[in-house]
C-alpha positions in Angstrom: 36.6 5.5 5.7 35.0 3.1 3.3 35.2 -0.6 3.9 34.8 -3.9 2.0 33.5 -5.6 5.2 29.8 -6.1 5.0 28.1 -4.5 8.1 26.2 -6.8 10.5 23.5 -4.5 11.8 20.7 -3.6 9.4 18.0 -0.9 9.7 14.8 -2.2 11.3 12.9 -0.2 8.6 14.8 0.3 5.3 12.2 2.7 3.9 14.1 6.0 3.2 12.0 7.1 0.2 11.3 10.8 -0.2 7.7 10.1 -1.0 5.7 8.2 -0.2 7.7 8.2 3.0 8.0 5.7 5.8 5.0 5.1 7.9 5.0 6.2 11.5 6.9 4.0 14.0 4.7 1.1 15.2 2.3 1.5 12.3 0.3 -1.6 11.2 -2.9 -2.1 9.3 -4.7 -2.4 12.6 -4.5 1.4 12.7 -7.1 1.5 9.9 -9.7 -0.7 11.7 -12.1 2.2 12.2 -12.0 3.4 8.6 -15.4 4.4 7.3 -15.2 1.9 4.4 -18.2 1.4 2.2 -19.8 4.6 3.6 -20.4 7.9 1.8 -17.9 10.7 2.6 -21.0 12.9 2.8 -22.6 10.7 5.5 -22.3 11.9 9.1 -19.4 9.4 9.8 -17.5 10.3 6.7 -17.9 14.1 7.1 -17.0 13.9 10.8 -13.7 12.2 10.0 -12.9 14.7 7.3 -13.6 17.5 9.8 -11.4 15.8 12.3 -8.6 15.6 9.7 -8.9 19.4 9.2 -9.1 20.2 12.9 -6.1 18.0 13.8 -4.1 19.5 10.9 -4.7 23.0 12.3 -3.8 21.8 15.8 -0.6 19.9 15.0 0.7 22.3 12.3 -0.3 25.4 14.4 -2.3 27.0 11.6 -3.9 30.4 12.6 -7.6 30.2 13.5 -8.5 32.6 10.6 -6.8 30.5 7.9 -9.0 28.0 5.9 -7.8 24.4 5.5 -9.2 22.2 2.8 -8.7 18.6 1.6 -8.3 18.6 -2.2 -7.6 16.1 -4.9 -4.4 15.1 -6.6 -2.0 15.4 -3.7 0.3 18.5 -3.4 0.3 18.9 -7.1 -3.5 19.4 -7.2 -3.4 21.9 -4.3 -0.7 24.0 -6.0 -2.5 23.9 -9.4 -5.7 25.0 -7.8 -3.9 28.0 -6.3 -2.1 28.9 -9.5 -5.1 28.7 -11.8 -7.6 30.3 -9.3 -5.4 33.2 -7.9 -2.8 34.3 -10.4 -3.3 36.9 -13.1 -4.6 39.7 -11.0 -1.1 41.2 -11.0 2.4 40.3 -12.1 4.0 37.2 -10.5 7.6 36.4 -9.4 8.3 32.6 -9.9 11.1 31.5 -7.5 12.7 28.2 -8.2 15.9 26.3 -7.4 15.0 22.6 -8.1 12.7 20.4 -10.1 9.3 21.0 -8.5 9.7 24.7 -8.3 10.8 24.7 -12.0 7.7 22.7 -12.8 5.5 25.5 -11.4 7.4 28.0 -13.5 6.6 25.9 -16.6 2.9 25.8 -15.7 2.6 29.6 -15.3 4.7 30.5 -18.4 3.6 27.8 -20.9 0.2 26.7 -19.6 -1.4 29.8 -18.0 0.7 31.9 -20.3 0.7 35.0 -18.1 2.0 38.1 -19.7 3.9 39.5 -16.6 6.1 36.8 -15.2 9.6 37.2 -13.7 11.7 34.1 -13.2 14.1 34.2 -10.2 16.0 30.9 -10.4 19.2 29.2 -9.2 20.7 25.8 -9.9 20.7 22.8 -7.6 22.4 23.3 -4.3 21.8 27.0 -3.7 19.0 29.5 -3.1 18.4 32.2 -5.7 18.9 35.9 -4.6 15.7 36.3 -2.5 16.3 40.1 -2.3 15.3 40.3 -6.0 11.7 39.3 -5.2 9.2 42.0 -5.5 6.4 41.4 -3.0 4.1 43.9 -4.5 3.7 41.1 -7.1 2.4 37.6 -6.4 5.2 35.2 -5.4 5.3 31.4 -6.0 8.0 29.3 -4.3 8.8 26.0 -2.6 9.7 26.2 1.1 11.8 23.1 0.9 13.3 21.9 -2.4 12.5 18.2 -2.2 14.9 17.3 -5.1 17.8 19.6 -4.1 17.8 19.4 -0.3 17.8 23.3 -0.2 15.2 25.1 1.9 14.5 28.7 2.9 15.8 29.0 6.5 12.8 31.1 7.6 10.2 33.6 6.4 12.2 36.7 7.2 12.7 37.5 3.5 8.9 38.1 3.2 7.7 41.5 4.3 4.6 41.6 6.5 3.2 44.6 4.5 3.3 42.8 1.1 0.7 43.7 -1.5 0.9 40.5 -3.5 0.1 37.0 -2.4 2.7 34.4 -1.4 1.9 30.9 -2.7 4.1 28.3 -1.0 4.5 24.6 -1.9 5.5 23.3 1.5 5.0 19.5 0.9 8.4 18.3 2.2 8.5 21.0 4.9 5.1 20.9 6.6 5.4 19.1 10.0 9.2 19.1 9.9 10.0 22.8 9.5 8.5 25.9 11.2 6.3 27.6 8.6 5.7 31.3 9.1 2.0 31.4 8.3 1.8 35.1 8.8 4.1 35.5 5.8 2.2 32.9 3.7 -1.1 33.3 2.0 -1.3 29.9 0.4 0.3 26.7 1.8 0.1 23.3 0.2 1.3 19.9 1.2 0.4 16.2 0.8 -0.2 13.4 3.2 2.5 11.1 2.0 5.5 13.2 3.1 6.5 14.0 6.7 3.6 12.2 8.3 4.0 9.1 6.0 0.3 9.1 5.1 -1.0 7.7 1.8 -1.0 9.5 -1.5 -3.5 11.1 -3.8 -4.9 13.8 -1.3 -3.6 17.3 -0.9 -4.1 20.1 1.6 -4.8 23.7 0.7 -4.4 26.3 3.4 -5.6 29.9 2.6 -5.0 33.1 4.5 -7.8 35.8 4.8 -5.9 37.7 2.0 -6.1 34.7 -0.3 -9.8 34.4 0.3 -10.3 38.1 -0.4 -8.5 37.6 -3.7 -10.6 34.6 -4.6 -13.8 36.6 -4.0 -12.7 39.8 -5.7 -10.9 38.5 -8.8 -12.1 36.2 -11.6 -9.5 34.6 -13.8 -9.8 35.2 -17.6 -9.6 31.5 -18.3 -12.2 28.8 -17.6 -11.7 26.6 -14.5 -12.5 22.9 -14.5 -14.8 21.8 -11.6 -11.9 20.2 -9.8 -10.2 23.6 -9.5 -13.2 25.8 -8.5 -13.0 27.3 -5.0 -15.8 29.9 -5.5 -19.4 30.0 -6.5 -21.2 33.2 -7.4 -18.2 35.1 -6.3 -18.0 33.7 -2.8 -15.7 31.1 -1.4 -17.2 27.6 -1.2 -16.9 27.3 2.5 -17.9 23.6 2.5 -14.5 22.6 1.0 -12.9 23.9 4.2 -15.4 22.0 6.4 -14.6 18.6 4.9 -17.1 18.7 2.0 -14.5 17.7 -0.6 -14.8 18.5 -4.3 -14.5 14.9 -5.3 -14.7 11.6 -3.4 -11.8 11.0 -1.0 -10.5 7.6 0.0 -11.8 7.1 3.5 -9.1 4.5 4.0 -6.5 7.2 3.3 -8.4 9.6 5.6 -8.2 7.1 8.4 -4.5 6.7 7.9 -4.0 10.5 7.9 -5.9 10.7 11.1 -3.8 8.0 12.6 -0.6 9.9 11.6 -1.9 13.1 13.1 -2.8 11.5 16.4 0.6 9.9 16.6 2.1 13.4 15.9 0.0 14.9 18.7 0.9 12.0 21.1 4.7 12.5 20.8 4.5 16.3 21.4 3.1 17.9 18.3 5.0 20.1 15.8 8.0 20.8 18.1 8.6 17.0 18.5 8.2 16.3 14.8 10.7 19.0 14.0 13.1 17.7 16.7 12.9 14.2 15.3 13.7 15.4 11.7 16.6 17.6 13.0 18.1 14.7 14.9 17.9 12.5 11.8 19.5 15.1 9.6 22.2 15.6 12.2 23.1 11.9 11.8 23.7 12.4 8.1 25.6 15.6 8.7 28.0 13.9 11.0 28.6 11.1 8.4 29.1 13.5 5.6 31.5 15.6 7.6 33.8 12.6 7.9 33.2 11.1 4.5 35.8 11.1 1.7 33.3 10.4 -1.0 30.1 12.3 -0.2 29.0 15.9 0.3 25.8 17.8 0.7 24.3 19.0 -2.5 23.1 22.1 -0.5 26.3 24.2 -0.1 25.1 26.5 2.8 24.4 24.7 6.1 21.7 27.3 6.9 19.7 26.2 3.9 20.1 22.4 4.2 16.9 20.4 4.4 16.2 18.3 7.5 13.9 16.0 5.4 15.0 15.4 1.9 18.8 15.3 2.4 20.5 15.3 -1.0 24.1 14.1 -1.4 26.7 14.3 -4.2 29.9 12.5 -4.9 33.3 14.0 -4.1 35.5 11.0 -4.6 37.8 12.1 -7.4 37.4 8.9 -9.5 33.6 9.3 -9.3 33.4 13.0 -9.5 35.5 12.9 -12.6 33.0 10.8 -14.5 30.5 12.4 -16.8 26.9 12.8 -15.8 25.9 9.4 -17.3 28.8 7.7 -15.5 28.0 9.3 -12.2 24.3 8.3 -12.6 25.3 4.7 -13.3 27.5 4.7 -10.3 24.7 6.0 -8.0 22.3 3.5 -9.5 24.9 0.8 -8.6 24.9 1.9 -5.0 21.1 2.1 -4.8 20.7 -1.3 -6.4 23.2 -2.9 -4.1 21.5 -1.6 -1.0 18.1 -2.5 -2.3 19.1 -6.1 -2.9 20.5 -6.3 0.6 17.1 -5.0 2.0 19.0 -2.2 3.7 17.7 0.9 2.0 15.0 1.4 -0.6 14.5 4.3 -3.0 17.5 6.5 -2.1 18.6 7.5 -5.5 18.6 11.2 -6.5 15.6 12.6 -8.2 15.6 12.0 -12.0 16.1 15.7 -12.9 18.7 16.3 -10.1 22.5 15.9 -10.2 23.6 12.3 -9.8 23.9 11.2 -6.2 21.8 9.9 -3.2 18.7 11.3 -1.5 17.9 10.1 2.0 14.6 11.0 3.7 15.1 12.1 7.3 11.5 13.2 8.2 9.9 12.5 11.5 8.6 9.0 10.8 12.2 7.8 10.3 13.8 6.4 13.4 17.3 7.8 14.1 18.5 4.4 15.0 17.7 3.2 11.4 19.8 6.0 9.9 22.7 5.2 12.2 22.5 1.6 11.1 22.3 2.6 7.4 25.6 4.6 7.4 28.1 1.8 7.5 26.2 0.2 4.6 26.6 3.4 2.5 30.4 3.1 2.9 30.2 -0.6 2.1 28.1 -0.2 -1.0 30.4 2.6 -2.2 33.4 0.4 -1.8 31.7 -2.4 -3.8 30.8 0.0 -6.6 34.2 1.7 -6.6 35.9 -1.8 -6.9 33.6 -2.5 -9.9 34.5 0.9 -11.5 38.2 0.1 -11.2 37.8 -3.4 -12.5 36.1 -2.0 -15.6 38.8 0.6 -16.2 
């Protein structure tokens, strides 16, 4: 039930952005005290920290020992682009998309790489496409968790173990919050600023032995800029996967990522991170179940994200508005909560249907989400009153 009475309790941390995401509980700038500032990333101290970042990533994320892990430029986007431009073209590719970022990869492959043999397997916001249509004799590109739709694949069971093509998975809002089936994945990418709340601009590229074999046996027909090159003389540049980054990383950001990884390890590792995200998403689920004005954008509970939870309007007066009207209504709620210092950056992604998007990843405290919920009802009531007054 919505209310016009302003709630008394406020979230201790109002940061519910879906990226960059909230810092870990208890974070302060003191966590960066030991950053190797003013030092070369190629010096022993810098390289050691980069190697530690790779080692802790493997440990916390439970990456198989024979998979390579590299730190690459340009966040998750850079990691995905490196994979697309370096690996695709050897065979046909199935592009699987159901939200904005997946659709962006489709555009890159179709309009920029201009591959001749591309199949598009797509669905609108709120649902998964028919995964049985995917041909795994071909290469396959997909997002594990649709950050802008709140729709994820529930597991890797749809991928056959005996596939002939490579699976390239953008996992940026899934890694550290959902169980990735690495045996079904040949390329996994993510960024530091999502589930662990690290700083932006750095990405992670994880390669299976099959992906490495492709890199060493296949040369794309197009030129690759230095920032994309993963091989030299037909062999993998192993240094990239030992902390010898292609370009200069921010050692301040590296220190922050190390701090986030150590925090993750201290609370119980991957299982604890997943449990925290699940508990947070459950708080929103309970609220939505009782709400007369909100619903999950993801229609199937089995495919609902536990990180980027996307919500749409069901109130008849609001749902009856055109897209511009619903967008304005959502912006009114977002602006009201922002001014109150209760919730920042919870509007739906610009390409997504109008609504709200609340980050529920592991760095968010469940108590903050619980404190937020009455404010959602209050802000809705304020905006609904304004809507009626303007009618």
